All heavy atoms as TSV, in Angstrom:
chain	resi	resn	atom	element	x	y	z
A	1	LEU	N	N	96.071	138.847	46.699
A	1	LEU	CA	C	96.663	139.630	47.756
A	1	LEU	C	C	98.184	139.622	47.598
A	1	LEU	O	O	98.833	138.632	47.939
A	1	LEU	CB	C	96.283	139.061	49.117
A	1	LEU	CG	C	94.802	139.022	49.462
A	1	LEU	CD1	C	94.575	138.205	50.716
A	1	LEU	CD2	C	94.258	140.404	49.610
A	2	PRO	N	N	98.765	140.689	47.085
A	2	PRO	CA	C	100.221	140.730	46.917
A	2	PRO	C	C	100.954	140.740	48.271
A	2	PRO	O	O	100.745	141.628	49.088
A	2	PRO	CB	C	100.471	142.027	46.161
A	2	PRO	CG	C	99.144	142.458	45.625
A	2	PRO	CD	C	98.114	141.861	46.524
A	3	VAL	N	N	101.787	139.763	48.477
A	3	VAL	CA	C	102.538	139.650	49.720
A	3	VAL	C	C	103.417	140.885	49.915
A	3	VAL	O	O	103.492	141.443	51.009
A	3	VAL	CB	C	103.374	138.352	49.727
A	3	VAL	CG1	C	104.283	138.285	50.934
A	3	VAL	CG2	C	102.454	137.143	49.681
A	4	THR	N	N	104.081	141.335	48.854
A	4	THR	CA	C	104.960	142.494	48.943
A	4	THR	C	C	104.187	143.745	49.348
A	4	THR	O	O	104.663	144.547	50.165
A	4	THR	CB	C	105.690	142.715	47.604
A	4	THR	OG1	O	106.475	141.545	47.333
A	4	THR	CG2	C	106.588	143.937	47.639
A	5	LEU	N	N	102.983	143.908	48.821
A	5	LEU	CA	C	102.158	145.073	49.169
A	5	LEU	C	C	101.706	145.015	50.624
A	5	LEU	O	O	101.743	146.022	51.337
A	5	LEU	CB	C	100.945	145.147	48.239
A	5	LEU	CG	C	100.027	146.341	48.423
A	5	LEU	CD1	C	100.777	147.643	48.135
A	5	LEU	CD2	C	98.831	146.226	47.493
A	6	ILE	N	N	101.316	143.857	51.085
A	6	ILE	CA	C	100.916	143.699	52.489
A	6	ILE	C	C	102.105	144.015	53.399
A	6	ILE	O	O	101.985	144.723	54.396
A	6	ILE	CB	C	100.397	142.276	52.758
A	6	ILE	CG1	C	99.101	142.041	51.975
A	6	ILE	CG2	C	100.180	142.046	54.247
A	6	ILE	CD1	C	98.670	140.587	51.937
A	7	ALA	N	N	103.280	143.502	53.042
A	7	ALA	CA	C	104.484	143.695	53.856
A	7	ALA	C	C	104.927	145.148	53.907
A	7	ALA	O	O	105.568	145.565	54.878
A	7	ALA	CB	C	105.618	142.827	53.321
A	8	ALA	N	N	104.588	145.922	52.882
A	8	ALA	CA	C	105.031	147.320	52.812
A	8	ALA	C	C	104.544	148.143	54.005
A	8	ALA	O	O	105.199	149.107	54.398
A	8	ALA	CB	C	104.556	147.961	51.511
A	9	GLY	N	N	103.450	147.764	54.609
A	9	GLY	CA	C	102.908	148.493	55.748
A	9	GLY	C	C	103.442	148.031	57.094
A	9	GLY	O	O	103.015	148.540	58.132
A	10	LEU	N	N	104.369	147.106	57.088
A	10	LEU	CA	C	104.888	146.549	58.338
A	10	LEU	C	C	106.212	147.176	58.742
A	10	LEU	O	O	106.975	147.618	57.890
A	10	LEU	CB	C	105.091	145.039	58.183
A	10	LEU	CG	C	103.856	144.218	57.824
A	10	LEU	CD1	C	104.241	142.757	57.632
A	10	LEU	CD2	C	102.782	144.361	58.880
A	11	ARG	N	N	106.481	147.179	60.027
A	11	ARG	CA	C	107.780	147.657	60.510
A	11	ARG	C	C	108.896	146.679	60.154
A	11	ARG	O	O	110.048	147.073	60.004
A	11	ARG	CB	C	107.751	147.882	62.015
A	11	ARG	CG	C	106.975	149.131	62.424
A	11	ARG	CD	C	107.048	149.324	63.895
A	11	ARG	NE	N	106.268	148.217	64.513
A	11	ARG	CZ	C	106.231	147.933	65.784
A	11	ARG	NH1	N	106.928	148.637	66.635
A	11	ARG	NH2	N	105.507	146.947	66.241
A	12	GLN	N	N	108.564	145.400	60.063
A	12	GLN	CA	C	109.561	144.370	59.736
A	12	GLN	C	C	109.040	143.518	58.564
A	12	GLN	O	O	108.653	142.359	58.731
A	12	GLN	CB	C	109.838	143.497	60.953
A	12	GLN	CG	C	110.476	144.263	62.088
A	12	GLN	CD	C	110.711	143.381	63.293
A	12	GLN	OE1	O	109.868	142.577	63.675
A	12	GLN	NE2	N	111.871	143.536	63.897
A	13	PRO	N	N	109.035	144.078	57.358
A	13	PRO	CA	C	108.476	143.355	56.212
A	13	PRO	C	C	109.226	142.068	55.875
A	13	PRO	O	O	108.665	141.182	55.218
A	13	PRO	CB	C	108.578	144.367	55.068
A	13	PRO	CG	C	109.656	145.299	55.481
A	13	PRO	CD	C	109.584	145.376	56.989
A	14	GLU	N	N	110.433	141.941	56.344
A	14	GLU	CA	C	111.214	140.732	56.075
A	14	GLU	C	C	110.657	139.506	56.793
A	14	GLU	O	O	111.011	138.372	56.475
A	14	GLU	CB	C	112.686	140.937	56.450
A	14	GLU	CG	C	112.958	141.083	57.926
A	14	GLU	CD	C	112.729	142.486	58.499
A	14	GLU	OE1	O	112.283	143.398	57.773
A	14	GLU	OE2	O	113.007	142.662	59.697
A	15	ARG	N	N	109.749	139.729	57.733
A	15	ARG	CA	C	109.174	138.622	58.502
A	15	ARG	C	C	107.882	138.086	57.903
A	15	ARG	O	O	107.308	137.124	58.419
A	15	ARG	CB	C	108.921	139.075	59.943
A	15	ARG	CG	C	110.223	139.408	60.666
A	15	ARG	CD	C	109.993	139.823	62.078
A	15	ARG	NE	N	109.373	138.709	62.806
A	15	ARG	CZ	C	108.849	138.808	64.017
A	15	ARG	NH1	N	108.886	139.956	64.653
A	15	ARG	NH2	N	108.328	137.768	64.608
A	16	LEU	N	N	107.418	138.686	56.806
A	16	LEU	CA	C	106.146	138.256	56.207
A	16	LEU	C	C	106.390	137.355	55.007
A	16	LEU	O	O	107.252	137.625	54.174
A	16	LEU	CB	C	105.318	139.467	55.761
A	16	LEU	CG	C	103.958	139.083	55.191
A	16	LEU	CD1	C	102.990	138.766	56.319
A	16	LEU	CD2	C	103.412	140.156	54.309
A	17	ILE	N	N	105.609	136.281	54.942
A	17	ILE	CA	C	105.632	135.361	53.798
A	17	ILE	C	C	104.213	134.817	53.650
A	17	ILE	O	O	103.480	134.683	54.625
A	17	ILE	CB	C	106.658	134.227	54.020
A	17	ILE	CG1	C	106.842	133.419	52.742
A	17	ILE	CG2	C	106.302	133.368	55.207
A	17	ILE	CD1	C	108.063	132.523	52.774
A	18	GLY	N	N	103.818	134.531	52.417
A	18	GLY	CA	C	102.485	133.993	52.170
A	18	GLY	C	C	102.488	132.475	52.193
A	18	GLY	O	O	103.485	131.836	51.850
A	19	LEU	N	N	101.366	131.906	52.592
A	19	LEU	CA	C	101.180	130.456	52.590
A	19	LEU	C	C	99.742	130.181	52.199
A	19	LEU	O	O	98.810	130.715	52.802
A	19	LEU	CB	C	101.488	129.868	53.972
A	19	LEU	CG	C	101.307	128.362	54.115
A	19	LEU	CD1	C	102.254	127.605	53.179
A	19	LEU	CD2	C	101.525	127.934	55.560
A	20	HIS	N	N	99.558	129.352	51.169
A	20	HIS	CA	C	98.213	129.059	50.675
A	20	HIS	C	C	98.060	127.558	50.486
A	20	HIS	O	O	98.706	126.967	49.617
A	20	HIS	CB	C	97.989	129.784	49.344
A	20	HIS	CG	C	96.713	129.408	48.679
A	20	HIS	ND1	N	96.671	128.808	47.443
A	20	HIS	CD2	C	95.428	129.539	49.083
A	20	HIS	CE1	C	95.406	128.589	47.109
A	20	HIS	NE2	N	94.643	129.013	48.089
A	21	PHE	N	N	97.221	126.955	51.317
A	21	PHE	CA	C	96.888	125.542	51.158
A	21	PHE	C	C	95.737	125.427	50.174
A	21	PHE	O	O	94.768	126.185	50.240
A	21	PHE	CB	C	96.459	124.924	52.499
A	21	PHE	CG	C	97.612	124.623	53.410
A	21	PHE	CD1	C	98.082	125.578	54.296
A	21	PHE	CD2	C	98.226	123.390	53.375
A	21	PHE	CE1	C	99.146	125.306	55.139
A	21	PHE	CE2	C	99.290	123.095	54.216
A	21	PHE	CZ	C	99.749	124.058	55.096
A	22	PHE	N	N	95.826	124.485	49.247
A	22	PHE	CA	C	94.743	124.264	48.291
A	22	PHE	C	C	93.593	123.564	49.004
A	22	PHE	O	O	93.801	122.799	49.943
A	22	PHE	CB	C	95.248	123.397	47.141
A	22	PHE	CG	C	96.105	124.153	46.153
A	22	PHE	CD1	C	97.203	124.890	46.569
A	22	PHE	CD2	C	95.801	124.119	44.808
A	22	PHE	CE1	C	97.991	125.566	45.667
A	22	PHE	CE2	C	96.582	124.804	43.887
A	22	PHE	CZ	C	97.684	125.529	44.318
A	23	ASN	N	N	92.372	123.813	48.536
A	23	ASN	CA	C	91.176	123.234	49.155
A	23	ASN	C	C	90.600	122.140	48.269
A	23	ASN	O	O	90.651	122.252	47.051
A	23	ASN	CB	C	90.116	124.322	49.359
A	23	ASN	CG	C	90.445	125.204	50.526
A	23	ASN	OD1	O	90.732	124.712	51.600
A	23	ASN	ND2	N	90.428	126.497	50.320
A	24	PRO	N	N	90.008	121.140	48.889
A	24	PRO	CA	C	89.956	120.869	50.322
A	24	PRO	C	C	91.319	120.371	50.827
A	24	PRO	O	O	91.940	119.506	50.215
A	24	PRO	CB	C	88.884	119.800	50.467
A	24	PRO	CG	C	88.835	119.117	49.139
A	24	PRO	CD	C	89.273	120.128	48.109
A	25	VAL	N	N	91.755	120.930	51.918
A	25	VAL	CA	C	93.094	120.673	52.452
A	25	VAL	C	C	93.366	119.181	52.672
A	25	VAL	O	O	94.451	118.707	52.329
A	25	VAL	CB	C	93.339	121.497	53.735
A	25	VAL	CG1	C	94.671	121.145	54.361
A	25	VAL	CG2	C	93.268	122.984	53.410
A	26	PRO	N	N	92.424	118.395	53.201
A	26	PRO	CA	C	92.738	116.976	53.422
A	26	PRO	C	C	92.979	116.195	52.125
A	26	PRO	O	O	93.669	115.190	52.122
A	26	PRO	CB	C	91.496	116.430	54.136
A	26	PRO	CG	C	90.838	117.627	54.725
A	26	PRO	CD	C	91.126	118.756	53.772
A	27	LEU	N	N	92.431	116.672	50.999
A	27	LEU	CA	C	92.566	115.955	49.733
A	27	LEU	C	C	93.624	116.540	48.813
A	27	LEU	O	O	94.295	115.810	48.091
A	27	LEU	CB	C	91.217	115.946	48.996
A	27	LEU	CG	C	90.067	115.278	49.737
A	27	LEU	CD1	C	88.781	115.395	48.935
A	27	LEU	CD2	C	90.386	113.825	50.033
A	28	MET	N	N	93.769	117.845	48.810
A	28	MET	CA	C	94.737	118.530	47.947
A	28	MET	C	C	96.011	118.747	48.753
A	28	MET	O	O	96.091	119.674	49.554
A	28	MET	CB	C	94.178	119.863	47.459
A	28	MET	CG	C	92.899	119.745	46.672
A	28	MET	SD	S	93.171	119.034	45.050
A	28	MET	CE	C	94.023	120.367	44.254
A	29	LYS	N	N	96.984	117.912	48.554
A	29	LYS	CA	C	98.197	117.918	49.383
A	29	LYS	C	C	99.264	118.872	48.835
A	29	LYS	O	O	100.445	118.537	48.789
A	29	LYS	CB	C	98.761	116.508	49.492
A	29	LYS	CG	C	97.832	115.545	50.199
A	29	LYS	CD	C	97.703	115.912	51.649
A	29	LYS	CE	C	96.921	114.865	52.420
A	29	LYS	NZ	N	96.889	115.150	53.834
A	30	VAL	N	N	98.838	120.067	48.407
A	30	VAL	CA	C	99.759	121.065	47.867
A	30	VAL	C	C	99.555	122.381	48.603
A	30	VAL	O	O	98.425	122.777	48.900
A	30	VAL	CB	C	99.516	121.284	46.361
A	30	VAL	CG1	C	100.412	122.362	45.810
A	30	VAL	CG2	C	99.726	119.994	45.593
A	31	ALA	N	N	100.654	123.055	48.896
A	31	ALA	CA	C	100.585	124.380	49.503
A	31	ALA	C	C	101.603	125.283	48.813
A	31	ALA	O	O	102.728	124.862	48.538
A	31	ALA	CB	C	100.875	124.319	50.996
A	32	GLU	N	N	101.187	126.509	48.524
A	32	GLU	CA	C	102.077	127.490	47.924
A	32	GLU	C	C	102.788	128.278	49.020
A	32	GLU	O	O	102.156	128.726	49.979
A	32	GLU	CB	C	101.286	128.489	47.076
A	32	GLU	CG	C	100.614	127.886	45.878
A	32	GLU	CD	C	99.683	128.869	45.210
A	32	GLU	OE1	O	98.791	129.398	45.893
A	32	GLU	OE2	O	99.861	129.106	44.012
A	33	VAL	N	N	104.083	128.458	48.873
A	33	VAL	CA	C	104.889	129.298	49.746
A	33	VAL	C	C	105.236	130.524	48.893
A	33	VAL	O	O	105.831	130.381	47.823
A	33	VAL	CB	C	106.156	128.562	50.210
A	33	VAL	CG1	C	107.043	129.481	51.032
A	33	VAL	CG2	C	105.780	127.312	51.002
A	34	ILE	N	N	104.846	131.726	49.359
A	34	ILE	CA	C	104.972	132.929	48.549
A	34	ILE	C	C	105.813	133.980	49.269
A	34	ILE	O	O	105.300	134.750	50.089
A	34	ILE	CB	C	103.587	133.524	48.210
A	34	ILE	CG1	C	102.647	132.441	47.673
A	34	ILE	CG2	C	103.731	134.663	47.208
A	34	ILE	CD1	C	101.469	132.195	48.559
A	35	PRO	N	N	107.116	134.035	48.979
A	35	PRO	CA	C	107.935	135.090	49.586
A	35	PRO	C	C	107.679	136.422	48.891
A	35	PRO	O	O	107.439	136.469	47.687
A	35	PRO	CB	C	109.367	134.614	49.356
A	35	PRO	CG	C	109.298	133.606	48.267
A	35	PRO	CD	C	107.903	133.095	48.208
A	36	GLY	N	N	107.717	137.489	49.671
A	36	GLY	CA	C	107.608	138.833	49.112
A	36	GLY	C	C	108.984	139.347	48.726
A	36	GLY	O	O	110.007	138.688	48.941
A	37	ALA	N	N	109.006	140.545	48.177
A	37	ALA	CA	C	110.264	141.143	47.716
A	37	ALA	C	C	111.273	141.322	48.847
A	37	ALA	O	O	112.478	141.265	48.620
A	37	ALA	CB	C	109.989	142.477	47.045
A	38	ARG	N	N	110.792	141.532	50.069
A	38	ARG	CA	C	111.700	141.782	51.189
A	38	ARG	C	C	111.709	140.656	52.218
A	38	ARG	O	O	112.270	140.805	53.297
A	38	ARG	CB	C	111.330	143.110	51.854
A	38	ARG	CG	C	111.570	144.291	50.900
A	38	ARG	CD	C	111.277	145.618	51.527
A	38	ARG	NE	N	112.149	145.868	52.669
A	38	ARG	CZ	C	111.976	146.876	53.509
A	38	ARG	NH1	N	110.983	147.734	53.325
A	38	ARG	NH2	N	112.791	147.046	54.532
A	39	THR	N	N	111.113	139.510	51.865
A	39	THR	CA	C	111.102	138.372	52.787
A	39	THR	C	C	112.536	137.933	53.082
A	39	THR	O	O	113.365	137.843	52.177
A	39	THR	CB	C	110.306	137.197	52.189
A	39	THR	OG1	O	108.945	137.621	51.974
A	39	THR	CG2	C	110.308	135.997	53.126
A	40	ARG	N	N	112.813	137.679	54.342
A	40	ARG	CA	C	114.145	137.288	54.799
A	40	ARG	C	C	114.627	136.038	54.073
A	40	ARG	O	O	113.888	135.054	53.954
A	40	ARG	CB	C	114.096	137.025	56.297
A	40	ARG	CG	C	115.410	136.619	56.910
A	40	ARG	CD	C	115.237	136.307	58.347
A	40	ARG	NE	N	114.104	135.361	58.450
A	40	ARG	CZ	C	113.740	134.751	59.541
A	40	ARG	NH1	N	114.364	134.967	60.655
A	40	ARG	NH2	N	112.725	133.933	59.562
A	41	PRO	N	N	115.875	136.031	53.586
A	41	PRO	CA	C	116.429	134.829	52.957
A	41	PRO	C	C	116.358	133.641	53.915
A	41	PRO	O	O	116.604	133.773	55.104
A	41	PRO	CB	C	117.891	135.216	52.675
A	41	PRO	CG	C	117.877	136.709	52.608
A	41	PRO	CD	C	116.826	137.149	53.594
A	42	GLY	N	N	116.006	132.507	53.389
A	42	GLY	CA	C	115.907	131.295	54.196
A	42	GLY	C	C	114.522	131.036	54.754
A	42	GLY	O	O	114.209	129.906	55.125
A	43	LEU	N	N	113.687	132.056	54.820
A	43	LEU	CA	C	112.351	131.874	55.401
A	43	LEU	C	C	111.482	130.969	54.530
A	43	LEU	O	O	110.755	130.121	55.051
A	43	LEU	CB	C	111.672	133.226	55.622
A	43	LEU	CG	C	110.364	133.226	56.395
A	43	LEU	CD1	C	110.520	132.570	57.762
A	43	LEU	CD2	C	109.837	134.647	56.556
A	44	ALA	N	N	111.573	131.108	53.218
A	44	ALA	CA	C	110.772	130.259	52.325
A	44	ALA	C	C	111.164	128.794	52.472
A	44	ALA	O	O	110.297	127.917	52.509
A	44	ALA	CB	C	110.923	130.716	50.876
A	45	GLU	N	N	112.458	128.527	52.583
A	45	GLU	CA	C	112.920	127.151	52.742
A	45	GLU	C	C	112.451	126.564	54.075
A	45	GLU	O	O	112.057	125.406	54.153
A	45	GLU	CB	C	114.448	127.075	52.650
A	45	GLU	CG	C	114.983	127.380	51.272
A	45	GLU	CD	C	115.082	128.876	50.966
A	45	GLU	OE1	O	114.893	129.702	51.893
A	45	GLU	OE2	O	115.321	129.230	49.804
A	46	TRP	N	N	112.501	127.376	55.123
A	46	TRP	CA	C	112.043	126.922	56.437
A	46	TRP	C	C	110.545	126.596	56.396
A	46	TRP	O	O	110.107	125.541	56.890
A	46	TRP	CB	C	112.317	127.986	57.497
A	46	TRP	CG	C	111.736	127.630	58.826
A	46	TRP	CD1	C	112.283	126.823	59.775
A	46	TRP	CD2	C	110.460	128.042	59.333
A	46	TRP	NE1	N	111.425	126.716	60.850
A	46	TRP	CE2	C	110.294	127.451	60.603
A	46	TRP	CE3	C	109.445	128.853	58.840
A	46	TRP	CZ2	C	109.157	127.650	61.365
A	46	TRP	CZ3	C	108.309	129.047	59.611
A	46	TRP	CH2	C	108.185	128.443	60.866
A	47	LEU	N	N	109.757	127.491	55.790
A	47	LEU	CA	C	108.308	127.277	55.727
A	47	LEU	C	C	107.969	126.075	54.850
A	47	LEU	O	O	107.070	125.296	55.183
A	47	LEU	CB	C	107.607	128.539	55.226
A	47	LEU	CG	C	106.085	128.524	55.273
A	47	LEU	CD1	C	105.565	128.211	56.676
A	47	LEU	CD2	C	105.534	129.855	54.785
A	48	ALA	N	N	108.692	125.898	53.753
A	48	ALA	CA	C	108.472	124.729	52.891
A	48	ALA	C	C	108.738	123.444	53.670
A	48	ALA	O	O	108.006	122.459	53.525
A	48	ALA	CB	C	109.353	124.814	51.651
A	49	GLY	N	N	109.742	123.438	54.509
A	49	GLY	CA	C	110.023	122.272	55.347
A	49	GLY	C	C	108.904	121.990	56.326
A	49	GLY	O	O	108.551	120.833	56.579
A	50	THR	N	N	108.334	123.050	56.869
A	50	THR	CA	C	107.203	122.900	57.788
A	50	THR	C	C	105.995	122.318	57.058
A	50	THR	O	O	105.299	121.444	57.583
A	50	THR	CB	C	106.850	124.261	58.422
A	50	THR	OG1	O	108.005	124.752	59.111
A	50	THR	CG2	C	105.688	124.152	59.384
A	51	VAL	N	N	105.765	122.785	55.843
A	51	VAL	CA	C	104.659	122.266	55.026
A	51	VAL	C	C	104.887	120.777	54.744
A	51	VAL	O	O	103.968	119.955	54.892
A	51	VAL	CB	C	104.531	123.069	53.708
A	51	VAL	CG1	C	103.601	122.371	52.728
A	51	VAL	CG2	C	104.042	124.487	53.996
A	52	ARG	N	N	106.105	120.411	54.340
A	52	ARG	CA	C	106.405	119.001	54.067
A	52	ARG	C	C	106.230	118.137	55.315
A	52	ARG	O	O	105.730	117.017	55.240
A	52	ARG	CB	C	107.821	118.865	53.514
A	52	ARG	CG	C	107.937	119.338	52.072
A	52	ARG	CD	C	109.272	118.959	51.459
A	52	ARG	NE	N	110.392	119.607	52.129
A	52	ARG	CZ	C	110.854	120.816	51.855
A	52	ARG	NH1	N	110.278	121.549	50.909
A	52	ARG	NH2	N	111.878	121.319	52.507
A	53	ALA	N	N	106.603	118.675	56.461
A	53	ALA	CA	C	106.450	117.929	57.719
A	53	ALA	C	C	104.981	117.668	58.044
A	53	ALA	O	O	104.667	116.727	58.769
A	53	ALA	CB	C	107.119	118.686	58.861
A	54	SER	N	N	104.088	118.488	57.493
A	54	SER	CA	C	102.653	118.291	57.726
A	54	SER	C	C	102.042	117.328	56.712
A	54	SER	O	O	100.832	117.102	56.729
A	54	SER	CB	C	101.914	119.638	57.684
A	54	SER	OG	O	101.786	120.092	56.352
A	55	GLY	N	N	102.890	116.773	55.811
A	55	GLY	CA	C	102.387	115.792	54.858
A	55	GLY	C	C	101.956	116.369	53.524
A	55	GLY	O	O	101.362	115.657	52.713
A	56	HIS	N	N	102.246	117.628	53.276
A	56	HIS	CA	C	101.884	118.275	52.023
A	56	HIS	C	C	103.128	118.513	51.172
A	56	HIS	O	O	104.253	118.438	51.659
A	56	HIS	CB	C	101.186	119.612	52.298
A	56	HIS	CG	C	99.802	119.463	52.827
A	56	HIS	ND1	N	99.541	119.000	54.104
A	56	HIS	CD2	C	98.606	119.709	52.264
A	56	HIS	CE1	C	98.230	118.973	54.289
A	56	HIS	NE2	N	97.639	119.394	53.185
A	57	THR	N	N	102.902	118.817	49.905
A	57	THR	CA	C	103.976	119.200	48.995
A	57	THR	C	C	104.040	120.712	48.957
A	57	THR	O	O	103.022	121.371	48.722
A	57	THR	CB	C	103.705	118.660	47.575
A	57	THR	OG1	O	103.662	117.242	47.633
A	57	THR	CG2	C	104.779	119.097	46.604
A	58	ALA	N	N	105.211	121.271	49.185
A	58	ALA	CA	C	105.396	122.724	49.161
A	58	ALA	C	C	105.913	123.142	47.794
A	58	ALA	O	O	106.828	122.529	47.254
A	58	ALA	CB	C	106.385	123.146	50.236
A	59	VAL	N	N	105.290	124.187	47.241
A	59	VAL	CA	C	105.728	124.758	45.979
A	59	VAL	C	C	106.004	126.233	46.244
A	59	VAL	O	O	105.099	126.976	46.624
A	59	VAL	CB	C	104.650	124.606	44.885
A	59	VAL	CG1	C	105.124	125.213	43.582
A	59	VAL	CG2	C	104.275	123.146	44.697
A	60	THR	N	N	107.248	126.653	46.071
A	60	THR	CA	C	107.588	128.059	46.257
A	60	THR	C	C	107.324	128.776	44.945
A	60	THR	O	O	107.803	128.356	43.888
A	60	THR	CB	C	109.053	128.226	46.684
A	60	THR	OG1	O	109.238	127.495	47.919
A	60	THR	CG2	C	109.409	129.690	46.912
A	61	VAL	N	N	106.514	129.836	45.005
A	61	VAL	CA	C	106.079	130.561	43.809
A	61	VAL	C	C	106.375	132.038	43.945
A	61	VAL	O	O	106.579	132.559	45.043
A	61	VAL	CB	C	104.574	130.337	43.545
A	61	VAL	CG1	C	104.280	128.866	43.264
A	61	VAL	CG2	C	103.732	130.821	44.698
A	62	ALA	N	N	106.390	132.735	42.816
A	62	ALA	CA	C	106.617	134.178	42.799
A	62	ALA	C	C	105.386	134.916	43.298
A	62	ALA	O	O	104.253	134.425	43.194
A	62	ALA	CB	C	106.954	134.626	41.384
A	63	ASP	N	N	105.599	136.091	43.814
A	63	ASP	CA	C	104.530	136.956	44.313
A	63	ASP	C	C	103.888	137.667	43.121
A	63	ASP	O	O	104.149	138.838	42.852
A	63	ASP	CB	C	105.123	137.963	45.314
A	63	ASP	CG	C	104.072	138.817	45.987
A	63	ASP	OD1	O	102.875	138.430	45.948
A	63	ASP	OD2	O	104.428	139.858	46.552
A	64	THR	N	N	103.057	136.925	42.374
A	64	THR	CA	C	102.379	137.445	41.195
A	64	THR	C	C	100.894	137.131	41.301
A	64	THR	O	O	100.509	136.232	42.054
A	64	THR	CB	C	102.935	136.813	39.910
A	64	THR	OG1	O	102.751	135.389	39.975
A	64	THR	CG2	C	104.401	137.128	39.706
A	65	PRO	N	N	100.046	137.847	40.555
A	65	PRO	CA	C	98.613	137.559	40.602
A	65	PRO	C	C	98.325	136.091	40.288
A	65	PRO	O	O	98.841	135.536	39.317
A	65	PRO	CB	C	98.009	138.468	39.534
A	65	PRO	CG	C	98.993	139.606	39.445
A	65	PRO	CD	C	100.351	138.982	39.677
A	66	GLY	N	N	97.557	135.478	41.139
A	66	GLY	CA	C	97.173	134.089	40.947
A	66	GLY	C	C	98.175	133.078	41.472
A	66	GLY	O	O	97.867	131.911	41.571
A	67	PHE	N	N	99.379	133.531	41.786
A	67	PHE	CA	C	100.439	132.642	42.279
A	67	PHE	C	C	100.605	131.458	41.332
A	67	PHE	O	O	100.849	131.653	40.165
A	67	PHE	CB	C	100.183	132.198	43.719
A	67	PHE	CG	C	99.950	133.315	44.685
A	67	PHE	CD1	C	98.838	133.340	45.501
A	67	PHE	CD2	C	100.854	134.383	44.796
A	67	PHE	CE1	C	98.620	134.373	46.401
A	67	PHE	CE2	C	100.646	135.397	45.685
A	67	PHE	CZ	C	99.531	135.402	46.487
A	68	LEU	N	N	100.445	130.221	41.830
A	68	LEU	CA	C	100.632	129.026	41.018
A	68	LEU	C	C	99.495	128.959	40.044
A	68	LEU	O	O	99.470	128.614	38.999
A	68	LEU	CB	C	100.677	127.782	41.909
A	68	LEU	CG	C	100.921	126.457	41.244
A	68	LEU	CD1	C	102.328	126.381	40.703
A	68	LEU	CD2	C	100.694	125.334	42.221
């Protein structure tokens, strides 16, 4: 699911960012943060901090097929 393509249909595409927790979530402590082409600057860093606060490792990745 391309984040940029999903955001293209929104009135405020800068507010959309992808987040993917690996499964099973309690065992796989990694989550992908996926900013789109128009995601607001700083949003990825904020979301990565939220992921870290939940006890997971945040990896910011490009909006490409398969992500990480």
